[in-house]
C-alpha positions in Angstrom: 112.2 116.4 130.2 110.5 112.9 130.5 109.7 110.9 127.5 106.0 111.0 126.3 104.7 107.4 126.4 101.5 106.8 124.5 98.7 104.9 126.1 97.3 101.6 124.8 94.1 103.3 123.6 96.1 105.9 121.7 98.1 103.1 119.9 94.9 101.4 119.0 93.4 104.7 117.6 96.6 105.3 115.6 96.4 101.8 114.1 92.8 102.3 113.1 93.5 105.6 111.4 96.7 104.2 109.7 94.5 101.6 107.9 91.3 103.6 107.4 92.7 107.0 106.7 96.4 106.7 105.7 95.7 103.7 103.4 98.2 101.4 104.9 97.6 97.7 104.6 96.8 95.7 107.7 100.1 93.8 107.4 102.0 97.1 107.3 100.1 98.5 110.3 100.7 95.4 112.3 104.4 95.5 111.6 104.6 99.2 112.5 102.7 98.8 115.8 104.0 95.4 116.8 100.6 93.6 117.0 99.2 90.5 115.4 96.8 90.5 112.5 94.1 89.0 114.7 94.4 91.9 117.2 94.3 94.5 114.3 91.2 93.0 112.7 89.5 92.9 116.2 89.9 96.6 116.7 89.1 97.5 113.1 85.8 95.5 113.4 84.9 97.3 116.7 85.6 100.6 115.1 83.5 99.8 112.0 80.6 98.7 114.4 80.7 102.0 116.4 83.1 104.7 115.1 82.3 106.9 118.1 83.3 104.4 120.8 86.8 104.6 122.3 89.0 101.5 121.7 88.9 100.4 125.3 88.8 96.9 126.7 85.4 95.4 127.4 84.3 93.7 130.6 84.8 89.9 130.4 82.0 89.3 132.9 79.6 86.7 131.4 76.2 87.8 130.3 74.6 85.0 132.4 75.7 83.2 135.6 73.6 80.0 136.0 75.3 79.1 139.3 74.9 82.6 140.9 73.2 82.7 144.3 69.4 83.2 143.8 68.2 86.7 144.4 65.8 85.7 147.3 68.6 83.9 149.1 70.9 86.8 148.7 68.2 89.2 150.0 67.6 86.9 153.0 71.3 86.9 153.8 71.6 90.7 153.7 68.4 91.1 155.7 69.7 88.9 158.5 73.0 90.8 158.4 71.2 94.2 158.6 68.9 93.0 161.4 71.4 91.2 163.7 74.9 92.0 162.4 75.8 88.3 162.3 78.5 86.6 160.3 78.1 83.8 157.7 77.9 80.8 160.0 75.1 82.3 162.2 73.2 83.5 159.1 73.3 79.9 157.6 72.0 78.4 160.9 69.3 81.1 161.2 68.0 80.4 157.6 68.1 76.7 158.2 66.1 77.0 161.4 63.5 79.1 159.5 63.0 76.5 156.9 64.7 78.6 154.2 67.3 77.4 151.7 70.6 77.3 153.7 73.6 77.6 151.3 77.1 76.6 152.3 78.9 79.1 154.6 81.1 80.3 151.8 78.0 81.6 149.9 76.8 84.2 152.4 80.5 85.1 153.0 80.8 85.9 149.3 77.4 87.8 149.3 78.6 89.9 152.3 81.9 90.7 150.5 80.1 91.5 147.3 77.9 94.0 149.0 80.6 95.5 151.2 79.1 94.2 154.4 82.0 92.0 155.5 84.5 93.1 158.2 88.2 93.2 157.3 89.9 89.9 158.0 91.7 89.7 161.3 95.1 88.0 161.8 94.8 84.4 162.9 94.5 84.2 166.7 96.4 82.0 169.1 94.5 78.7 169.5 92.3 79.2 172.6 92.1 76.8 175.6 88.4 75.9 175.8 86.4 74.5 178.7 82.8 73.8 179.1 80.8 72.3 182.0 79.0 69.1 181.0 75.4 70.1 181.8 73.1 73.2 182.3 73.3 74.7 185.7 76.6 73.1 186.6 78.1 76.6 186.5 76.8 80.1 186.0 79.0 83.0 185.1 78.1 86.4 186.6 79.7 89.8 186.0 78.9 93.5 185.6 79.3 95.1 182.2 81.1 98.3 182.0 79.1 101.5 182.4 76.6 102.7 179.9 75.1 106.2 180.0 71.2 106.0 180.1 69.2 109.1 180.6 72.3 110.9 181.9 72.8 108.2 184.5 75.6 105.6 184.9 74.2 102.1 184.4 76.0 98.8 184.9 74.2 95.8 183.3 74.6 92.6 185.4 74.7 89.5 183.2 74.1 85.9 184.3 75.1 83.3 181.7 74.9 79.5 181.9 78.3 78.0 181.1 77.1 74.9 179.3 74.3 76.3 177.1 75.3 80.0 176.9 71.7 80.7 177.9 71.3 84.3 179.1 69.5 84.1 182.5 69.6 87.9 183.2 70.8 91.1 181.8 69.5 93.7 184.3 70.6 97.3 184.2 71.9 98.3 187.7 72.7 101.8 188.9 75.6 100.5 191.1 77.9 97.5 191.4 77.4 96.5 195.0 77.1 92.9 196.2 73.6 93.7 197.5 72.5 94.8 194.1 74.0 91.8 192.4 72.5 89.5 195.0 69.0 90.9 194.4 69.2 90.1 190.7 70.6 86.6 191.4 68.0 85.9 194.0 65.2 86.7 191.5 66.9 84.4 188.9 67.1 81.6 191.5 63.4 81.9 192.0 62.7 81.7 188.2 64.9 78.8 187.1 66.2 77.2 190.3 69.7 76.9 191.9 73.0 76.1 190.0 75.7 73.9 191.4 78.3 76.7 191.3 78.6 80.4 190.4 81.8 81.9 188.8 82.5 85.6 189.2 85.6 87.8 189.5 87.2 89.0 192.7 85.0 92.0 192.9 82.4 89.6 194.5 85.0 88.1 196.9 87.1 89.4 199.8 90.1 91.6 199.3 92.7 90.0 201.7 95.8 89.3 199.6 97.1 85.8 200.0 94.4 84.9 202.6 91.4 82.9 201.3 88.3 84.2 203.2 84.6 84.4 202.6 82.7 87.5 201.4 79.1 88.3 202.2 78.1 87.3 198.7 79.9 84.0 199.0 78.3 83.3 202.3 74.8 83.7 200.8 75.7 81.2 198.1 77.1 78.7 200.6 74.0 78.8 202.7 72.0 77.8 199.6 74.4 74.9 198.7 75.9 76.8 195.8 79.7 76.8 195.5 81.3 80.2 194.8 84.2 80.3 192.4 86.5 83.3 191.7 88.9 83.8 188.9 92.4 84.9 189.7 93.1 88.7 189.7 93.8 90.3 186.4 92.8 87.2 184.4 89.4 87.9 182.7 90.0 84.7 180.6 88.6 82.7 183.5 85.2 84.3 182.9 85.8 84.2 179.2 82.2 83.3 178.2 80.6 86.2 180.0 83.4 88.5 178.8 82.8 87.4 175.2 79.1 87.9 175.7 79.7 91.5 176.7 81.4 92.0 173.3 78.2 90.8 171.7 76.2 93.4 173.7 78.4 96.1 172.3 78.2 95.0 168.7 74.6 93.8 168.4 72.6 95.4 171.1 73.9 98.8 172.1 73.5 100.4 168.6 69.7 99.8 168.7 68.8 100.2 172.4 67.0 103.4 173.6 69.1 105.4 176.0 66.6 108.2 176.9 65.2 106.4 180.0 66.2 103.5 182.2 62.8 101.8 181.6 63.2 101.9 177.8 66.8 100.6 178.0 65.7 97.7 180.3 62.7 96.9 178.1 64.9 96.8 174.9 67.5 94.6 176.6 64.9 92.2 178.0 63.2 91.9 174.6 66.5 91.1 172.8 67.3 88.5 175.5 63.8 86.8 175.3 63.1 87.1 171.5 66.5 87.1 169.8 69.5 85.9 171.9 68.1 82.8 173.7 65.6 81.4 171.1 67.0 82.6 167.8 70.6 83.6 167.7 72.9 80.7 166.6 75.9 80.2 168.8 79.0 78.7 167.3 80.2 77.1 170.5 77.0 75.0 170.8 76.9 73.7 167.3 75.4 76.7 165.6 72.2 76.2 167.7 70.5 78.9 169.8 71.2 78.6 173.6 67.6 77.6 174.3 68.2 74.3 172.4 70.6 73.2 175.2 69.1 74.9 178.2 66.8 73.4 180.9 65.8 74.7 184.3 67.4 73.5 187.4 65.7 70.7 189.4 66.8 72.5 192.7 64.1 75.1 193.6 65.0 78.2 195.5 63.8 78.2 199.1 61.6 81.1 200.4 64.6 82.5 202.3 68.3 81.9 202.7 68.6 79.1 205.3 70.8 79.3 208.3 73.9 77.2 208.6 73.5 74.2 210.9 76.3 72.1 212.5 76.1 68.6 213.9 75.6 68.1 217.7 78.9 68.4 219.6 80.7 70.5 217.0 83.0 73.2 218.3 81.9 76.6 216.9 83.1 80.1 217.2 81.2 83.4 216.4 82.9 85.7 214.0 83.7 89.1 215.5 83.0 92.5 213.9 86.6 92.5 212.6 86.0 89.2 210.7 88.0 86.9 212.9 87.6 84.1 215.4 89.6 83.2 218.5 91.2 79.8 219.0 93.6 79.1 221.8 94.2 82.8 222.3 95.0 83.3 218.6 93.0 85.4 216.2 92.2 83.7 212.8 90.8 85.8 210.0 87.8 84.2 208.2 86.4 87.3 206.5 84.1 90.2 207.2 81.4 88.6 205.1 80.8 86.2 208.1 80.5 88.8 210.8 78.0 87.6 213.3 77.9 84.1 211.9 79.1 80.8 213.5 81.9 78.7 212.1 83.0 75.3 213.0 86.6 74.8 214.2 88.6 71.5 214.4 92.2 70.4 214.5 93.3 67.8 211.9 96.7 66.7 210.6 98.5 69.5 212.5 96.2 72.3 211.2 93.4 74.3 212.6 90.5 74.2 210.1 87.6 76.7 210.2 84.5 75.7 208.2 81.4 77.6 207.3 78.9 74.9 207.0 80.8 72.2 204.9 83.0 74.8 203.2 86.6 75.1 204.6 87.3 78.8 205.0 90.8 78.8 206.6 93.5 76.2 207.3 96.2 77.4 209.7 99.2 75.3 211.1 98.9 74.7 214.8 102.5 75.7 215.2 101.8 79.3 214.2 99.1 79.9 216.8 101.6 81.4 219.3 103.1 83.9 216.8 100.8 86.7 217.8 98.8 89.1 215.6 96.1 88.2 213.1 96.6 84.9 211.3 
């Protein structure tokens, strides 16, 4: 059978009774139990002060903490955490912008840990490769967020984000993911804040001709407005990293509080959060812990009343795009994309290549030597 090992509190109780009841001297009891006289007198004094209290260790926490975070600051940190779900850096920036005492970042981090509001620490990530366009409206990132069930309907919020300032230009719930639906949202935003220099989106907004760069209907509308379309490569969401990161913010901070009973309620809650919290209030680490509105300004390029037609200089050689998305040049068929069906493209030969341009944008470049190979080029 295992040996019975007495606990420390049992040994302390035995020492006390050896002195108080059995009549042993303190020196004899210390020798028997293997403790110092200072320790023995400490437990004898505590027993004399309260004979009913067990001989257990007391907390060593100080009775007063002069450097402890003030109660009002601690309450403000917890209130910001409960309202927005932000971390220490955003909370400090938020308090500073409100004219409240802004402690160092480590202070709200300690407050959140103390009140069990902190998330478990994640392993250190691989250092990211960052890029940022130098000014507002140099580039917008556009993408659909994964489906959300609203009123028993599938809804796909379309988000439009300025790359430089992280200003959220649109977050519209859509019931489909077609180019026409995305264009309707983008056309409205163009009318509100002007035109950007370029729009970055994934390949869902482009053509689907593997290895052949062509123009989609969505791209054609942008080109006619003087906006350059850019697409990330397939299966590489890091190219649209800012809008993808923003979608994570929606899941963490917005979805738990938005109403899902009707599309109108969902849209209103999303619009309110964009206009009242995200753009003017929420600090963003990538822009120096300032809200996006601090770095945003509208574009100086107003949107026209309608998408203008493409014009070519006098004497230019043009070809009309057939219903199959190609043009004919010297009895060869060159694919330029179904997005240009019915449009005119300019064709010219330069440096041994046939170059097809839609406006000023080069759509295809095909070597002249391949024109007699037959089939679609």
